[in-house]
C-alpha positions as CSV (number, residue, x, y, z in Angstrom):
1,M,11.4,-4.6,14.2
2,P,11.6,-3.8,10.5
3,A,10.1,-6.2,8.0
4,P,12.6,-8.1,5.8
5,L,13.7,-6.0,2.9
6,L,16.2,-6.3,0.0
7,P,18.7,-3.4,0.0
8,I,19.4,-1.4,-3.1
9,E,21.9,1.1,-4.3
10,T,21.3,4.9,-4.3
11,T,22.2,7.4,-7.1
12,P,25.1,9.3,-5.6
13,T,24.3,12.8,-7.0
14,L,21.0,14.7,-6.8
15,P,20.1,16.1,-10.2
16,E,19.7,19.9,-10.6
17,A,16.5,19.4,-12.7
18,A,14.1,16.6,-13.6
19,D,11.0,16.3,-15.8
20,V,9.2,14.7,-12.8
21,V,10.1,14.3,-9.2
22,V,8.4,11.5,-7.3
23,I,8.3,11.8,-3.6
24,G,8.0,8.5,-1.7
25,G,9.7,5.2,-2.5
26,G,6.8,2.9,-1.6
27,V,5.0,0.7,-4.1
28,A,3.0,3.6,-5.7
29,G,5.9,6.0,-6.0
30,A,8.3,3.3,-7.3
31,F,6.0,2.1,-10.0
32,T,5.2,5.7,-11.0
33,A,8.8,6.5,-11.5
34,Y,9.4,3.2,-13.2
35,Y,6.7,3.7,-15.9
36,L,7.9,7.3,-16.4
37,A,11.5,6.2,-16.9
38,R,10.5,3.6,-19.4
39,R,8.9,6.3,-21.5
40,G,12.1,8.3,-21.5
41,I,11.0,10.9,-19.0
42,G,13.7,12.3,-16.8
43,V,12.5,11.2,-13.3
44,A,14.0,11.4,-9.9
45,L,12.6,9.3,-7.0
46,V,13.4,10.7,-3.6
47,E,12.8,8.7,-0.4
48,K,13.4,10.0,3.1
49,G,14.5,6.5,4.3
50,R,14.9,3.2,2.3
51,V,12.9,2.3,-0.7
52,G,10.0,0.0,0.3
53,A,10.7,0.2,4.0
54,E,7.3,1.2,5.3
55,Q,3.9,-0.3,4.5
56,S,5.0,-1.6,1.1
57,S,7.1,-4.3,2.8
58,R,4.8,-4.8,5.8
59,N,1.7,-6.2,4.1
60,W,0.5,-9.7,3.1
61,G,1.8,-9.4,-0.5
62,W,-1.6,-10.3,-2.0
63,C,-2.3,-9.2,-5.6
64,R,-6.0,-9.8,-6.0
65,Q,-9.1,-9.0,-7.9
66,Q,-11.3,-11.0,-5.5
67,N,-13.7,-8.9,-3.4
68,R,-12.3,-5.6,-4.8
69,D,-14.4,-2.4,-4.7
70,A,-16.0,-2.0,-8.1
71,R,-14.0,1.3,-8.6
72,E,-10.7,-0.6,-7.9
73,L,-11.4,-3.7,-9.9
74,P,-10.2,-2.5,-13.4
75,M,-7.0,-1.3,-11.8
76,A,-6.5,-4.6,-10.0
77,T,-7.0,-6.6,-13.2
78,G,-4.6,-4.4,-15.1
79,S,-2.1,-4.6,-12.3
80,L,-2.0,-8.4,-12.5
81,D,-0.9,-8.2,-16.1
82,L,1.7,-5.6,-15.2
83,W,3.0,-7.8,-12.4
84,E,3.4,-10.7,-14.8
85,R,5.5,-8.7,-17.2
86,L,7.8,-7.2,-14.6
87,A,10.5,-9.8,-14.3
88,G,11.0,-9.9,-18.1
89,E,11.2,-6.2,-18.4
90,I,13.6,-5.6,-15.5
91,G,15.5,-8.9,-15.7
92,E,15.0,-9.6,-12.0
93,D,12.3,-11.5,-10.2
94,P,9.9,-9.5,-7.9
95,G,8.5,-12.8,-6.6
96,F,5.2,-12.6,-8.3
97,R,3.2,-15.8,-8.9
98,R,-0.4,-16.4,-10.0
99,C,-0.9,-19.1,-7.4
100,G,-4.6,-18.4,-6.8
101,L,-6.2,-17.2,-3.5
102,L,-8.3,-19.4,-1.4
103,Y,-11.1,-18.2,0.9
104,L,-12.9,-20.5,3.3
105,S,-15.9,-19.9,5.5
106,N,-18.5,-21.4,7.7
107,D,-20.6,-18.3,7.7
108,E,-23.5,-18.6,5.2
109,A,-24.0,-14.8,5.0
110,E,-20.3,-14.3,4.1
111,I,-20.5,-17.0,1.4
112,A,-23.6,-15.3,0.0
113,R,-21.7,-12.0,-0.2
114,W,-18.8,-13.7,-2.0
115,A,-21.3,-15.3,-4.5
116,K,-22.9,-11.9,-5.1
117,W,-19.5,-10.4,-5.8
118,R,-18.8,-13.4,-8.2
119,D,-21.9,-12.6,-10.1
120,F,-20.8,-8.9,-10.5
121,A,-17.2,-9.8,-11.4
122,A,-18.3,-12.3,-14.1
123,G,-19.8,-9.3,-15.9
124,V,-16.4,-7.7,-16.2
125,G,-14.5,-10.9,-17.1
126,V,-13.1,-11.9,-13.8
127,T,-13.2,-15.7,-13.0
128,T,-14.1,-16.7,-9.4
129,H,-14.9,-20.3,-8.5
130,M,-17.5,-20.7,-5.7
131,L,-16.7,-23.8,-3.6
132,G,-19.4,-26.1,-2.1
133,E,-18.8,-28.1,1.0
134,A,-17.0,-31.0,-0.7
135,E,-14.8,-28.7,-2.8
136,A,-13.9,-26.5,0.1
137,R,-12.9,-29.5,2.2
138,A,-10.8,-30.9,-0.6
139,R,-8.9,-27.6,-1.0
140,A,-8.6,-27.1,2.7
141,G,-6.9,-30.4,3.6
142,A,-4.2,-28.6,5.6
143,T,-6.9,-27.4,8.0
144,G,-8.3,-30.9,8.8
145,R,-11.7,-29.2,9.0
146,A,-15.0,-29.2,7.2
147,W,-16.2,-26.0,5.7
148,K,-19.6,-24.8,4.4
149,G,-18.0,-23.2,1.4
150,G,-15.5,-20.9,-0.1
151,V,-14.0,-19.1,-3.1
152,F,-10.9,-19.9,-5.2
153,S,-9.7,-17.0,-7.5
154,P,-7.3,-18.8,-9.8
155,S,-5.9,-15.7,-11.6
156,D,-4.9,-13.8,-8.4
157,G,-1.6,-14.2,-6.8
158,I,1.1,-13.0,-4.4
159,A,4.4,-11.1,-4.7
160,D,7.4,-11.0,-2.4
161,T,7.1,-7.9,-0.2
162,S,10.7,-8.1,0.7
163,R,11.8,-7.8,-2.9
164,A,9.1,-6.3,-5.1
165,V,9.6,-2.6,-4.5
166,P,13.4,-2.7,-4.4
167,V,13.4,-4.7,-7.7
168,V,11.2,-2.0,-9.3
169,A,13.6,0.7,-8.0
170,R,16.4,-1.2,-9.8
171,G,14.2,-1.1,-12.9
172,I,14.0,2.7,-12.6
173,L,17.8,2.9,-12.6
174,K,18.1,0.6,-15.6
175,A,15.6,2.7,-17.5
176,G,17.6,5.9,-16.9
177,G,15.9,7.4,-13.8
178,T,17.6,8.2,-10.5
179,V,16.8,6.9,-7.0
180,H,17.8,8.9,-3.9
181,Q,17.4,7.2,-0.5
182,M,18.0,9.0,2.8
183,C,16.9,12.1,1.0
184,A,13.7,13.7,2.5
185,A,11.7,16.1,0.4
186,R,10.9,19.1,2.6
187,G,8.5,21.0,0.3
188,V,7.6,22.4,-3.1
189,E,8.4,25.7,-4.6
190,T,6.1,27.4,-7.1
191,S,6.3,30.0,-9.8
192,G,3.5,31.5,-11.8
193,G,1.0,29.5,-9.8
194,R,2.4,26.1,-10.6
195,V,5.1,23.7,-9.3
196,S,8.6,24.9,-10.1
197,A,10.9,22.9,-7.8
198,V,11.2,20.3,-5.0
199,V,13.3,21.3,-2.0
200,T,15.1,18.3,-0.4
201,E,17.5,18.1,2.5
202,A,20.3,17.6,-0.1
203,G,19.4,20.4,-2.4
204,T,16.7,21.7,-4.8
205,I,15.5,19.9,-8.0
206,R,13.9,22.1,-10.6
207,T,10.8,20.5,-12.1
208,R,7.3,21.3,-13.3
209,S,5.7,18.0,-12.1
210,V,5.7,16.4,-8.7
211,V,4.0,13.2,-7.6
212,M,3.4,12.9,-3.9
213,A,3.3,9.2,-3.1
214,G,4.3,9.5,0.6
215,G,1.9,6.9,2.1
216,A,1.0,7.8,5.6
217,W,3.0,11.1,5.3
218,A,1.1,12.4,2.3
219,S,-1.7,14.4,4.0
220,S,0.8,16.3,6.2
221,F,2.9,17.1,3.2
222,C,-0.1,18.4,1.3
223,R,-1.0,20.6,4.3
224,Q,2.3,22.5,3.9
225,L,1.1,23.6,0.5
226,G,-2.4,24.6,1.7
227,L,-3.9,21.5,0.0
228,R,-6.5,19.5,1.8
229,F,-6.3,15.7,1.7
230,P,-8.3,13.8,4.4
231,Q,-6.3,10.8,5.5
232,S,-6.1,8.7,8.6
233,S,-3.9,5.6,9.5
234,V,-4.3,2.5,11.7
235,R,-1.5,0.4,13.0
236,S,-1.6,-3.2,11.7
237,S,0.5,-6.0,13.3
238,I,1.8,-9.1,11.5
239,L,4.2,-12.0,12.1
240,A,6.2,-14.5,10.2
241,V,7.0,-18.2,11.0
242,S,9.6,-20.6,9.9
243,P,8.8,-23.0,6.9
244,A,6.3,-25.8,7.1
245,E,5.3,-28.3,4.5
246,G,1.8,-28.9,3.0
247,L,0.4,-25.4,3.6
248,P,-1.5,-23.3,1.0
249,D,0.2,-20.4,-0.7
250,A,-2.5,-17.9,0.3
251,L,-5.5,-18.7,2.5
252,H,-8.0,-16.4,4.1
253,T,-10.5,-17.3,6.9
254,A,-12.3,-15.1,9.3
255,D,-10.0,-16.3,12.1
256,V,-6.6,-15.8,10.4
257,S,-5.0,-15.4,7.0
258,V,-1.8,-17.1,5.9
259,T,0.6,-16.3,3.0
260,R,3.7,-18.1,1.9
261,R,6.7,-15.8,1.9
262,G,9.3,-15.5,-0.8
263,A,12.7,-17.1,-1.3
264,G,13.3,-17.3,2.4
265,G,10.4,-19.6,3.0
266,G,8.0,-19.5,5.9
267,H,4.6,-17.9,6.1
268,T,3.1,-14.6,7.1
269,L,0.2,-14.6,9.5
270,A,-2.4,-11.9,10.1
271,I,-6.0,-11.3,11.1
272,S,-7.8,-9.4,8.4
273,G,-9.1,-6.0,9.5
274,R,-7.7,-6.1,13.0
275,A,-5.7,-3.0,13.9
276,S,-4.9,-0.4,16.6
277,V,-5.9,3.2,16.4
278,D,-3.0,5.5,17.6
279,P,-4.4,9.0,18.1
280,T,-2.8,11.8,16.1
281,P,-3.6,15.5,15.5
282,Q,-4.7,14.6,11.9
283,Q,-7.3,12.2,13.2
284,I,-8.8,15.0,15.2
285,L,-8.6,17.3,12.2
286,Y,-10.5,14.9,10.0
287,A,-12.7,13.2,12.6
288,R,-16.0,13.9,11.0
289,E,-15.0,12.2,7.7
290,F,-13.6,9.1,9.4
291,L,-16.1,8.5,12.1
292,P,-18.4,6.5,9.8
293,M,-15.6,4.2,8.8
294,F,-14.4,3.7,12.3
295,A,-18.0,3.1,13.4
296,R,-18.4,0.3,10.9
297,R,-15.1,-1.3,12.0
298,W,-15.3,-0.8,15.8
299,R,-15.3,-4.5,16.5
300,A,-12.0,-4.9,14.7
301,L,-10.2,-1.8,16.0
302,R,-8.5,-1.4,19.4
303,P,-7.4,1.9,21.1
304,G,-3.7,2.3,20.5
305,G,-0.9,4.3,22.2
306,T,0.9,7.6,21.8
307,G,3.5,6.3,19.2
308,G,1.5,7.8,16.3
309,W,1.3,11.2,17.9
310,R,5.1,11.2,18.6
311,S,6.1,10.0,15.1
312,G,4.9,13.1,13.3
313,H,3.6,11.5,10.2
314,E,0.1,12.8,10.8
315,T,1.0,16.2,12.2
316,A,-1.4,19.2,11.8
317,R,1.5,21.7,12.0
318,R,3.5,23.5,9.3
319,W,7.3,23.0,9.1
320,R,10.1,25.1,7.6
321,L,12.1,24.2,4.5
322,D,15.4,25.3,5.9
323,R,15.3,23.1,9.0
324,P,14.9,19.3,9.5
325,T,11.4,18.1,9.1
326,P,9.5,15.2,10.8
327,M,10.6,13.0,7.9
328,E,14.2,13.5,8.8
329,R,13.7,12.9,12.5
330,L,12.0,9.6,11.7
331,R,13.4,8.1,8.5
332,I,11.2,5.0,8.6
333,L,7.9,4.5,10.3
334,D,8.6,1.3,12.3
335,P,5.8,1.2,15.0
336,R,5.7,-1.4,17.7
337,P,3.5,-4.4,16.9
338,D,0.7,-5.1,19.3
339,P,1.9,-8.1,21.4
340,R,-1.6,-9.2,22.3
341,L,-2.6,-9.2,18.6
342,V,0.6,-11.1,17.6
343,A,-0.1,-13.7,20.3
344,E,-3.8,-14.0,19.3
345,T,-2.8,-14.3,15.6
346,H,-0.3,-17.0,16.3
347,R,-2.8,-19.0,18.5
348,R,-5.5,-18.8,15.8
349,A,-3.0,-19.9,13.1
350,L,-1.9,-23.0,15.1
351,A,-5.5,-24.0,15.7
352,L,-6.3,-23.6,12.0
353,L,-3.2,-25.3,10.5
354,P,-1.7,-28.1,12.6
355,A,1.5,-28.1,10.5
356,L,2.4,-24.7,12.0
357,R,2.8,-26.2,15.4
358,A,6.3,-27.4,14.3
359,T,7.3,-23.9,13.3
360,T,8.7,-21.0,15.3
361,I,8.0,-17.2,15.1
362,T,10.9,-15.7,13.2
363,A,9.7,-12.0,13.2
364,S,6.9,-9.7,14.0
365,W,6.4,-6.1,12.9
366,A,3.7,-3.4,12.4
367,G,2.9,-0.7,9.9
368,Y,0.6,2.2,9.4
369,I,-2.1,1.7,6.8
370,D,-3.2,5.0,5.4
371,S,-6.8,5.3,4.4
372,T,-9.3,7.7,2.8
373,P,-12.8,8.2,4.1
374,D,-14.2,6.1,1.3
375,G,-11.5,3.4,1.2
376,V,-10.4,4.2,-2.3
377,P,-7.1,5.8,-3.2
378,A,-6.6,9.4,-4.3
379,I,-4.8,9.5,-7.7
380,G,-4.6,12.6,-9.8
381,E,-3.6,16.2,-10.2
382,M,-4.7,18.4,-7.3
383,S,-6.7,21.3,-8.7
384,G,-5.3,23.7,-6.1
385,L,-1.7,23.5,-7.5
386,P,-1.1,22.7,-11.2
387,G,1.8,20.2,-11.6
388,F,1.2,18.6,-8.2
389,F,-0.1,15.0,-8.4
390,L,-1.2,12.8,-5.6
391,A,-1.1,9.0,-5.3
392,A,-1.9,8.1,-1.7
393,G,-4.6,6.8,0.7
394,F,-4.5,3.2,-0.7
395,S,-6.4,1.9,2.4
396,G,-4.5,-1.4,2.7
397,H,-5.0,-2.3,-1.0
398,G,-1.9,-0.5,-2.4
399,F,0.6,-3.3,-2.8
400,G,-1.5,-5.4,-5.2
401,I,-2.7,-2.5,-7.3
402,G,0.7,-0.7,-7.2
403,P,1.6,-1.4,-10.8
404,G,-1.7,-0.1,-12.1
405,A,-1.6,2.9,-9.9
406,G,1.9,3.8,-11.0
407,H,1.0,3.3,-14.7
408,L,-2.1,5.4,-14.3
409,M,-0.1,8.2,-12.6
410,A,2.5,8.1,-15.3
411,D,-0.3,8.4,-17.9
412,L,-1.8,11.4,-16.1
413,V,1.5,13.2,-15.7
414,T,2.5,12.7,-19.4
415,G,-1.0,13.1,-20.9
416,D,-1.0,9.6,-22.3
417,R,-4.2,7.6,-22.6
418,P,-5.0,6.3,-19.1
419,L,-4.7,2.7,-18.2
420,V,-8.2,2.9,-16.6
421,D,-10.8,5.6,-16.1
422,P,-9.1,8.0,-13.6
423,R,-12.3,9.7,-12.5
424,P,-13.2,7.5,-9.5
425,Y,-9.8,8.2,-8.0
426,H,-9.6,11.9,-8.4
427,P,-8.6,13.8,-5.2
428,D,-11.2,16.5,-5.9
429,R,-13.9,14.1,-4.6
430,F,-12.7,15.3,-1.1
431,D,-13.4,18.9,-2.0
432,E,-13.0,21.2,0.9
433,S,-16.3,22.9,0.2
434,A,-18.0,19.9,1.7
435,W,-16.0,20.0,5.0
436,G,-14.4,23.4,5.4
437,K,-11.1,25.0,4.9
438,V,-7.6,23.7,5.7
439,A,-7.2,23.8,9.5
440,E,-4.0,23.9,11.6
441,F,-3.2,23.1,15.2
């Protein structure tokens, strides 16, 4: 079933021209369009389905610095500040709170890794409190267990996944941009070797700058333009339960992670890293690049089904611009959750937090997490096509760093001073000379 999501209005008329067209109404695309609109840039956001309906509403909602890759940490820190300003800028609450994130463990090696990260993060101004046995037990009263240690990151927080991206889209409209739902972008036209227009199912928008922020669809779209972007997705399953008293806002353990939901109450339950691998043509195409990652995670990944192949989001084929594309045949990726994983997650959560035994499961859903080979997003202008920018491959980290990613992309499109150093994110690090030319099935 779809994850809960706040509905928003759609701009009724497609513009004939825009300074920038953003393709994809997830967290990265919405924040990109938002920060462009606030600078007075004429921006149109086009989304094949509903804004925020795919992975941007299907994740935990964590906005964290804790345990970030060093390349992502500056963006994570900047994103927290941007999250905090958002309600005041838009006049509507995206559900963000700096509630702090709690990590608990009985694994001494894991605690040692957290301590090593704490030492690194302290050098860049990030505060992380390591917890000894007594402190961990005091913070973990809801579990009724003793713990060897843990981490509390006080400046981190959560946002409401059912509201955040729709609220940002409303901010785009208030700032003068346009938002077009149920409007798939089929492709890009070029003139003089650079972007000149975006072809949508509802008409063509003239533009010299395009941002592809299509999540799990991004690599297939790039392939239509002869651009190589290695990307692969796994299917993650999650569930929500009815409200319970006395539970932490955000808790991670090796067994299960628990997050308080937004205004509707209740908690989201998930097992970190656990996912299903649904074979797709694109996984075959980029197998060499992703085998090391899958090999590292083999204990957490399960073989999936044929749903990913049928959905078309990771196709290796080309499509025509004058006919319906895979995006129109499947407006919203809404894969079936793994019932075994849902049951196991629920069982682990009841064992960890006795208060949950008085709750009921209110929903379960799944989503495709799009990844790059190195687990770091691709953000920047693709050298193979001037005017074509990419913001994709967020590898399960995109919701929390969405504001920073969108701000950085707006900086790059407009030539403004970048929020953070953009070099670690540039798509050219996946240069085709290292792996061969664009292939096609």
